[in-house]
N, C-alpha and C positions, 0 to 999 in steps of 0.2 A: 498493859492490861491483857489478860489471857482470854481465850475464846469463850470459856464458860462464864467468866465475869461479864463479858460483853453481852452474852446471850441473856443473862439474868437481869440486866438493866434495860432490856427492851420493854417498851410500853405496850403490853398485850392486854387489850380489853376484849373480853368475850361477849359477843353479840349474837342474836338470832336474826337471820335475814331470809325473807321470802325468796323463793327461787327466781321470780321475775325481777327481783332487785339486784341480782348478781350479773355482772358483765364478764364475759370471757375476755381474756387479754389478747388483743390483736398483735401485740408486740411480744407474745410468748416466746421466750428464748428457744423453745423447741424448734420453731420454724423461722425465727428471725436470723438472717444471715448477712444482712448488709444494711447500712444506715439508710439507704434509699427506700428500703422496704418498711421502714418504721411508720406507724400511724401517729399523727399528732394527738395530744391529749384531748383536745376539744371534740374529736370525732369518735372517741371511745364508745359513746353510747348511741352512735348512729346505727339504726337498725340494719342497714345494708352491710356496714362494717361487721356487726355482730353475726349476721348470717354468713358472711364470707369466712369469718373466724371459725364458726361452728363447722362449716364444710371442711376447712383445713384440718380441724381436729379429727373429723370422721374419716378423712381420706386414708384408705388402707396403705397407700404408698408411703405415708409418713410413719407407719408402724407405731402408732400411739396406743394400740390395743384397746380402743374405746368399746368395741363390740363385746370383747371378752369381759371388760369391767362392767358393762351394762348387764350382761348375763349374770354375773355374780351378784350384783345389787338386786336384780329381779328375783333371784332365789332367796336371798338372805335379808333384803332391805339394806338401807344405807347405814352402815356401822362406822361412825367417825373414829376409826383407829388412828388415822393420820389427821392432823389439824388442817383446816382450810384457813388460809390467810388472805385478808382483803384490805383494801384501802378505799376511802370514799372518793368518788368522782361525781360531782354535782349531787344529785339526789339518790344515786345508786352506788353499788360497791364493785370495784374492779377486783377480780380474783387474781391475787399475786401468786399464790401457791394452791394448787388443787384444780387446775383447768381440766385435767383428764376426768376427774370424778364428777365435776359439774357438767361437763359435756355428756358423760354417760347418763346422768340423771335427766338432763334435757332431752336426750334421745329417747329414753324410756317413756317420759311423759308425752312426748310428741307422738310416739307410736300408740300410746294408751288413748290419746284423744282421737286417733284415726278410727277407733272402734272395731278393729279387726280382732277376731276371736282370740288368736294366740298372743295378742299384744295387750289385752286387758289385764291390768294389775289388780291384785287383791287390795282391799281397803287398808289392811294393816301395813302393806308395803308403801302405799301412797302417803300414809301418815308420816313415814320416815323421810319422805322426799318433799313434803309441802314447804318446809322451811328448814334452813341449815344453820347449825351452830358454827360460827366463824370467830377468828381472832382478828380484831381491827388493828391495822398497822398505821392508820392515818397519822398518828402523832409521832411516828418514827421517821428517821432520816432515810434517804435512799441507800446510804451506806449500811444502815442496820437491816434494811430489807434485803439488800444484796447478801448480807451475812447469812440470813436464813436460807436464801436460795442456794448459796454456796454449800451450806451444810448438807442439803438434800441432793444436789444434782451434780456437783463436781467431785466424782470419785466415791460417792456413797450410795444413798438409797435408790434413786432412779436417775441414772446418769443421762445428761443430754448427749446427743450425738456430737462428734468431734467438731464439725463446722459451727453449729449454733453455740456450742460451749466456748469455742475459741472467739467467736464474735462477741459474746457476752464479756469475756475476760478482756479482750482488746478495747471494747467500748469503755469499760470501767477504768482500765489502765490509762487510756488517753485522756479521760476526764481528770483523773488524779494528777497525771503528768502536767497537763496544761494549767491546772490550778496552782501547782507548785512552781512551775517554770514561767508562769504568766505569759502563755502563748495562745495562739488560736487553736481551738479544738478541732483540728482537721488532720488528715492523713500526712500532709507534708511536714507537720510538726513532730511526727513520731520519731523518737530515738529510744533505744532500749536502755533503761537505767535500772541497775540491779537493786538499788535502794527502794525505788518506787515499786518494782516488781515484788519486793518483800512485803510491802503494804497489801498488795493484791493477794499474795500468798496467804497472809493472815486472814484477810477478809473472806476468802473462799475455802479456807482449810485445805490448801493444796501444798505440794512441794514447790520449791523455787524452780526446779527443772520443769515441772508441768506448766507453770505459768510462762516460763521462757519459751518453751516449745510451742505453746498455743499462740503467744504473741508473734513469734517469728513466722509461724505458718500462716496466720491470718494476714499479716502485713504483706508477705510474699504473694498470697492469694489476691490481694487487692491490686498489686502491681501487675499480675498476670491478667486480671479481669479488665484492667484499663487497656491492655494491649491486644487482647484476643476476644473474639465474639463467640467462642466455643460454648455452646449451650450446655455441654456436659462438664464444664469446669468444676462445678460444685461436687460432682461425683468423683473428681480426681483430687479432692482436698487431702485425703490421706496420703496420696502419692507425693504431693507437695511437702507434707510434713515429714515423710520418711526420707526424702531427698535432703532436706535441711538437717535432719538428725545425723546423716551419714557424713563424716568428716571428709572422706575422699570426694564425694559429690559436691559438698559445700565449697571446697577449694576449686574443683573443676569448673563449677558454675559461677565462681567468683562472688559468693554470697557475703554481703556485708553484715556482720553480726551485730553492729550497732544500729544501722538504719533498717536492717532486716529486709533488704532487697537484693536482687541479683544485679550484676553489672549489665550494661547494655548488650554485650556479647553473650553473657551468661543467660539472660532472660530470653534472648532470641533462640539460643540453643535449646533451652528447656521447653519453650513453647513448641518448637519443632518436634521434640521428643514425645511430649505427652498429648499434643493436640494435632500435630501434623501441619505442614505448610506446603505451599506450591503444589497442591494436589496429592501430596504424599500422606499415607495413613500414619497414625502415631506409631512410634517405635516402642513406647512403654505404655502398657495397659493395666498393669498391676504392680503392687509393691513387692511381692515376693513369690507370686504364683504364676505358673505358665511359662511359655517361651519368651514372652515380651515383658519381663519383670525388671524392676529397678535394682534389685539386689545383684542380679547377674551383670547388669551394666556397671555397677560400682566395682565389681570384681575385675571386669575387663579394663576399666580405667586404671585400677590400682596395679594389676599384674601384667596387663597386655602392652602392646606397642601402639604407636601412632597409626600403623596400618590396621590394627584390630579396631581401633576407635573409628577410623574412616569406614570400615566395613559396616558398622552399625549406623553411623550418621549419614553416610552418602549412599551406600549400597543397600541400606535398609534390611540388613541381615538381623535376625532375631538375636538378642543378647545371650540367650541360653546356648545357641549354636556357637557363637563366637567364644563364649566362655569355655565350652568344651574343647575348642581348638587351642585356646590359650593353655588350658590345663594339660593337654597332650604335649605341647611344646615344653612346658615346665617339667613334666615327667621325664622327657628325653634328656633334659639338662641334668636332672637328678640321677638318671641312669649312668650317664657318662661319669659323673662325679663318683658314683658308687663303684663302678668298674675300675676307675683310676685308683681309688683308695685300696681296693682288693689287690690290684696289680702291684702297687708300691709296697703293700704289706708283705706279700708273698716274696718279693725280691729281697726283703730284709731277712728272710729265714736262712740260717746257716745250715745247709744240708749235712755238713759234717757233724753237726751236733745231734743228729738223729741216732738213737741208740742202735747197736749192732742187731738187735732183734727186730728191727723195723718199727713201723708206726704203732702207737698204742691204739687200743680199740676205740677210744673216744676220738682220737685223731682221724681214724679211718671213717667213722660215722660222719664226722664233720666234712671230710673230703667228699663223701658220697652225696651229702646234702648240697655242697657247692656244685658238684657235677650235675645234679638234677636241675638246679637253677640255670646253669650254663646251657644245658640241652633245651630248656624252655625258651631261652633267648635265641638260640640258634634256629629255632623254628621260624623266627621273624626276620631272619637274614635275607 
């Protein structure tokens, strides 16, 4: 069955819901990053949970752009260009897709009720916010609902950040894997299976490589999370992903591509690199930028010596400085090879073959150029 066929068979019933009847999703994939953070279904309509979810949506650190969206709605009214998708929870409706827009509307009405002059909304704007047209997904399966979310947020309209997107993929994969393999739905059961990854690929309209990379990175993140209390580990999620994508670093850290975890030695080494241990600061702070980046480390591991590696791990030298040193050594080796080749080639020249009139103009020019390069090298003697 193709993606379009599956979409057309969704049970989409259009309904109109009063704003107070809509619940923000406390498990919104935008900020859900770990199973422990998930809210149980029975508490979705708890007012404290809803208030906390609203605050998370408004938090500028999350970069959900609610204030900008609210400003646009305030000027133009709510125009339902994109559909709001909901499913029934008790007597109210949980917003499956459209949490940013509903949060913006709630914010506008909250400010309107405060009575401040600049926050009072015109009557015609309020009329567009009083009740919202939605599509009810209550009669659809979780797989079908995930299909809609995948179309919108995995590589298309409004992408989720790497960590929550990876968590969403991982959670769905593990559920599918355990249903097929008849195992417990927990992290210890996880094994990468390309055939099951293909199911997730179709579900979320992704490439197989994107599914694989997200699964590998999230499983490795869980391994690190269990072994370190680094509060900034979430911010280093992209570094984890880039390390796993790099073949040199995968092998160096002994990453198991089936279980998607590092060896005991590898994970200890990696934690030291990105989190720091025994009072040491992290060696790696970025994927590709600055002096302490992962790309330069990979270069040193690939091209350098054991001594170069120890300079980073034990002496805490920055990868970029060690990389420069390695490049200098490589260039010296190349120079010797080049000079040796020139010398051997010149020795093969039969001087007796040179014509009586001497060197041709082209040969003289070439000798002059060679002489210039030799003079440059002599300056470094």
